[in-house]
C-alpha positions in Angstrom: 80.1 65.9 106.4 77.8 69.2 104.5 78.0 72.7 105.3 74.3 74.1 106.6 72.9 77.4 106.5 73.1 80.0 108.9 70.4 80.7 111.2 69.4 84.3 111.1 72.1 86.6 111.2 72.4 88.3 114.8 73.3 92.2 115.1 76.6 92.7 114.7 78.8 94.8 117.1 81.0 96.6 114.4 81.6 100.6 114.5 80.9 102.5 111.8 83.7 103.8 110.0 83.5 107.7 110.9 85.1 107.9 107.4 81.5 107.4 105.9 80.5 110.8 106.8 82.6 111.0 103.7 81.9 107.9 101.7 83.5 109.1 98.6 87.0 109.5 100.1 87.1 106.0 101.5 86.2 104.8 98.0 88.7 106.8 96.6 91.1 105.4 99.1 90.3 101.8 98.8 91.0 102.2 95.2 94.2 103.5 95.2 95.6 101.5 97.3 93.8 98.6 95.2 95.6 99.8 92.1 98.9 99.5 94.1 98.3 95.6 95.1 99.2 94.1 91.3 102.3 96.1 89.8 104.8 94.5 91.7 103.5 91.1 90.0 103.0 92.2 86.5 105.4 94.7 85.7 108.3 91.7 86.2 106.5 89.6 84.2 107.2 91.8 80.4 111.0 92.1 81.4 110.9 88.3 83.1 113.7 87.4 79.8 115.7 90.9 80.0 116.0 90.7 83.6 117.0 86.6 83.5 119.3 87.6 80.9 121.2 90.1 82.4 121.5 88.6 85.6 122.4 85.0 84.0 118.8 83.4 85.9 117.4 80.0 84.6 113.8 79.5 83.9 113.4 77.7 87.1 115.2 80.5 88.8 112.9 83.0 87.1 110.2 80.9 88.2 111.4 81.0 91.6 111.2 84.7 91.2 107.5 84.8 90.4 106.9 82.2 93.0 107.7 84.1 95.8 106.2 86.8 95.8 102.9 84.9 95.4 104.3 82.7 98.8 105.0 85.7 100.5 100.6 86.5 99.8 100.1 83.4 102.0 102.9 83.5 104.7 102.3 87.1 105.7 98.4 86.4 105.4 97.7 85.5 108.8 99.3 88.7 110.3 96.7 91.3 109.1 94.0 90.5 111.5 96.5 90.1 114.0 98.6 93.5 113.0 94.7 94.7 112.6 93.3 94.3 116.2 96.8 95.7 117.6 97.0 98.9 115.5 93.6 99.4 113.3 93.5 98.0 109.7 93.7 101.7 108.8 97.0 102.3 109.9 98.3 99.0 109.2 97.2 99.2 105.6 99.3 103.1 105.6 102.2 101.4 107.0 102.5 98.0 104.4 102.1 100.3 101.8 105.1 102.1 102.5 106.9 98.9 103.0 105.6 98.2 99.6 107.7 101.2 98.1 110.7 100.4 99.9 110.5 96.6 98.6 109.7 98.2 95.2 112.7 100.3 95.3 115.1 97.4 96.7 114.5 95.1 94.0 115.4 97.7 91.4 118.7 98.9 93.1 120.7 96.0 94.3 121.3 93.8 91.7 119.9 89.6 92.2 119.8 89.7 95.8 117.9 93.0 95.9 115.6 91.2 93.3 114.5 88.3 95.2 114.4 90.3 98.2 112.8 93.0 97.5 110.0 90.6 95.5 109.9 89.2 99.3 109.3 92.2 100.7 106.4 93.5 98.4 104.9 90.1 98.0 104.4 89.7 102.1 103.1 94.1 101.9 100.8 93.0 99.2 99.6 90.2 101.4 98.5 91.7 104.3 96.7 94.3 102.7 94.8 92.1 100.6 93.6 90.4 103.7 92.6 93.2 105.2 90.5 95.6 102.3 87.7 92.9 102.5 87.0 93.1 105.6 86.6 96.9 105.6 84.6 96.7 102.6 82.5 94.5 104.6 82.4 96.8 107.6 81.7 100.0 106.0 79.7 99.2 102.8 77.7 95.9 104.4 74.7 96.2 101.6 77.0 96.9 98.5 79.4 94.6 99.5 79.2 92.8 96.3 79.4 95.9 93.7 82.6 97.3 96.4 83.9 93.7 95.6 83.4 94.9 91.8 84.8 97.9 92.0 88.0 96.7 94.4 89.1 94.3 92.0 88.1 96.4 88.6 91.2 98.3 90.5 93.1 95.5 91.1 93.0 94.7 87.1 93.9 98.0 86.2 96.9 98.5 88.1 97.8 95.3 86.9 97.2 96.2 83.5 99.0 99.6 83.7 102.5 97.9 84.3 102.3 95.1 81.8 101.7 97.5 79.5 104.1 100.0 79.9 106.8 98.9 81.7 108.8 97.9 78.9 107.9 101.0 77.1 109.2 103.0 80.1 112.1 101.2 80.6 113.2 101.5 76.3 112.1 105.2 77.0 115.1 105.4 79.9 117.7 103.5 77.5 116.7 100.0 78.2 117.2 100.1 81.8 115.0 97.5 83.7 116.1 98.6 86.7 114.1 101.9 86.1 111.7 100.2 84.6 110.9 98.3 87.4 111.5 100.4 89.9 109.1 103.2 88.9 105.9 101.0 90.3 107.0 102.7 94.3 106.0 106.3 93.1 102.2 105.4 92.9 102.5 103.3 96.0 104.2 106.4 97.7 100.8 108.4 96.3 98.7 105.9 97.6 99.8 106.4 101.0 99.6 110.1 101.2 96.1 110.0 100.0 95.2 107.0 102.5 96.8 109.0 105.5 93.1 110.4 106.5 92.0 106.7 106.8 94.7 106.3 109.4 93.9 109.5 111.3 90.3 108.4 111.6 89.6 106.7 115.0 87.7 103.4 114.7 86.4 101.7 117.3 86.7 98.2 116.4 89.8 97.7 116.8 89.8 98.5 120.7 87.8 95.3 121.2 89.0 92.0 120.4 86.8 89.3 118.4 87.4 85.5 118.2 86.3 83.4 115.8 86.4 79.9 116.6 85.8 76.5 114.0 87.1 77.9 110.8 89.8 75.7 110.4 87.0 72.9 110.9 84.4 74.2 108.2 84.3 72.9 105.1 82.7 75.6 103.5 85.6 77.3 104.3 87.9 75.0 102.9 86.0 74.9 100.1 86.5 78.9 99.4 89.8 78.7 100.3 90.6 76.2 97.9 89.0 77.7 95.3 90.9 81.3 96.0 94.1 79.0 95.7 93.6 76.9 92.7 92.2 80.2 90.6 94.9 82.6 92.0 97.7 80.1 90.8 96.4 80.1 87.0 96.5 84.0 87.7 99.8 84.3 89.0 100.9 81.9 86.0 99.7 84.3 83.8 101.2 87.1 85.7 104.4 85.7 85.8 105.0 83.7 82.5 102.1 84.9 79.8 104.7 87.3 78.3 107.2 84.7 78.5 105.2 81.7 76.8 104.2 84.7 73.8 107.6 85.5 72.9 108.4 82.0 73.0 106.1 81.5 70.4 107.5 84.7 68.5 106.3 88.1 70.1 108.5 90.8 70.7 108.6 91.6 74.7 106.8 95.0 74.0 104.3 93.1 71.6 103.8 90.0 74.4 103.7 92.8 77.3 100.7 94.8 75.6 98.4 91.4 75.2 98.8 90.9 78.5 98.1 94.4 79.5 94.9 93.8 76.9 93.9 90.6 78.5 94.3 91.9 82.4 92.1 95.2 81.0 89.3 92.9 80.0 89.1 91.7 83.5 87.8 95.2 84.6 84.7 94.2 82.9 83.9 91.2 84.6 85.5 91.5 87.7 82.6 94.5 88.2 79.6 92.3 86.2 79.8 88.9 87.9 79.8 89.7 91.0 77.1 92.5 90.7 75.0 89.3 88.7 76.3 86.9 90.8 74.2 87.7 93.7 71.6 88.2 91.8 70.9 84.3 91.0 70.1 82.0 94.1 74.1 81.1 93.8 77.3 81.2 92.2 77.7 78.4 91.4 77.0 78.7 87.4 79.0 82.0 87.5 82.3 79.9 88.8 81.8 77.2 85.9 81.4 79.5 83.1 84.4 82.1 84.1 86.8 79.3 84.7 85.3 77.5 81.5 86.0 80.6 80.0 89.7 81.1 81.4 91.0 77.8 80.5 89.4 78.1 76.8 91.6 81.5 76.9 94.8 79.5 78.0 95.0 77.2 76.2 94.3 79.3 73.1 97.0 81.4 74.3 99.2 78.1 74.2 98.1 76.4 71.4 95.7 78.4 69.1 97.4 80.0 65.7 98.9 83.1 66.7 96.8 85.4 64.2 94.2 84.9 66.8 95.9 85.7 69.9 94.2 88.9 70.9 91.0 86.9 70.5 91.9 84.6 73.3 93.7 87.4 75.4 90.7 88.8 75.7 88.6 85.8 76.2 91.6 85.1 79.1 91.0 88.4 80.4 87.2 88.1 81.2 87.0 84.9 82.3 89.8 85.7 85.0 88.6 89.3 86.1 85.3 87.3 87.0 87.4 84.5 89.0 88.7 86.6 91.0 85.6 89.0 91.8 84.1 85.8 92.9 86.8 84.7 95.2 86.7 87.8 97.1 82.9 88.0 97.2 82.7 84.7 98.2 84.9 85.7 101.1 82.3 88.1 101.8 79.3 86.3 101.0 79.7 83.3 103.3 80.9 85.6 106.3 78.2 86.7 108.7 79.6 89.6 110.1 83.1 91.4 109.3 85.0 89.4 111.9 84.3 86.7 110.5 85.4 88.2 107.3 88.7 89.1 108.3 89.5 85.5 109.1 87.9 83.8 106.4 90.1 86.2 104.4 93.1 85.4 105.9 92.2 81.6 105.5 91.7 81.7 102.4 94.3 84.2 101.1 97.3 82.7 103.6 96.5 78.6 102.3 95.6 79.8 99.1 98.1 82.0 98.0 100.3 79.7 99.4 99.1 76.6 97.2 98.3 79.5 94.3 102.5 79.8 95.0 103.4 76.3 93.5 102.1 77.3 89.7 104.2 79.3 88.7 107.4 77.2 90.1 105.8 74.4 88.1 105.8 76.2 84.7 109.4 76.8 85.4 110.8 73.6 86.1 108.9 72.0 83.5 109.7 74.7 80.8 113.7 73.4 82.2 113.0 69.9 81.8 111.3 69.8 78.1 112.2 73.2 76.6 108.8 73.7 75.7 105.6 75.8 76.7 103.7 72.8 75.4 103.3 70.5 78.2 102.0 73.2 80.5 99.0 72.5 79.3 98.5 70.3 81.8 99.2 72.4 85.2 96.7 74.4 83.3 93.9 71.6 83.3 94.9 70.1 86.7 94.1 73.6 88.2 91.5 74.8 86.3 89.1 71.1 86.9 90.4 71.8 90.8 89.2 75.4 91.1 85.7 73.7 89.2 85.0 71.7 91.5 86.2 73.5 94.5 84.0 76.5 93.3 80.9 74.1 93.3 81.1 73.7 96.9 81.8 77.7 97.3 79.3 78.6 95.6 76.4 77.4 97.2 74.1 79.7 99.4 75.6 78.9 102.4 77.6 80.4 105.4 80.4 78.9 107.6 79.1 77.7 110.6 81.2 79.9 113.0 80.4 83.4 115.2 82.7 85.8 116.2 82.8 86.5 120.1 83.9 89.7 122.1 86.7 88.5 124.5 
């Protein structure tokens, strides 16, 4: 079964957000929200060995800690369209930013139980917001969706990089308390919630109407987008959760490992901005997917096996690749959708199923390391996930749209 191009787009019933009278305010809000969607994930990695030693956790348990938030991204993503229809996307984003801050507080205050339960709450919050933002971009910036996706992804990368690079120094500054180092990240979440408040106050008519999107689960193109999202995300969350531990195992200090992860993520900013823009200028996105996935795999294997003297080069290469893979995954959701209602539902599907798939990667790394006592064996995990992402991307990257339509009910 093959997907076919949609007929000429029909007029959409989306109503423009009144905040577009002040587009800079909406753009600022989107950037600030996006900045807070990765610190919960990237801040734990440089401290993972310290936290594990402090709480007596095994590598498998540490792997579960890195897996649970990603699993929640997938499990809670389907709730996003339901909540948005009932309350409006902007209001849901505001409330969920507050639950994200609460999860970060719980994670740092209540020992091992708090660590796991707070991570679950943070992951659920990130999963809901992550589904809603692409739909907001598609609705409010329909002619600049590719560029806006790049800006949004750049902010994601920047937030992850800041958290990865500064959590260990911050923890050391306050006397070595990993609890304070992790808990600090609730502060920017609260700031983002305060600055998103004007968006939540806007009257937006779309959420009063209910639109049904039929047939998405039967569409092969939708599944190719979903598989690409999930498999490339699995590699990303392995990097977020385990790269510092891998580098520490190779002889780096926790601070050095955190800075190297931060540098790799900063490199993602370049490709996160450039790749969606350049990819939408070609006839389709297949070549771009092949290029960024190849760079990702080369960088991963370099960090795992190459001599230590070249680690920064491999980390930068890895970052350039992964910034492109993730921004393309988000761009594909928008590009393969005819209107914002389809984009919201495809986003829910791609992130719901995709992040559930992605959660297996970090856990598998922990299990394999426990079984072998070495990091060398996880190269096979990289290879399988990377090859699968390339195969799925060759289908998802075609210049087609999913064969579904949105109907007002």
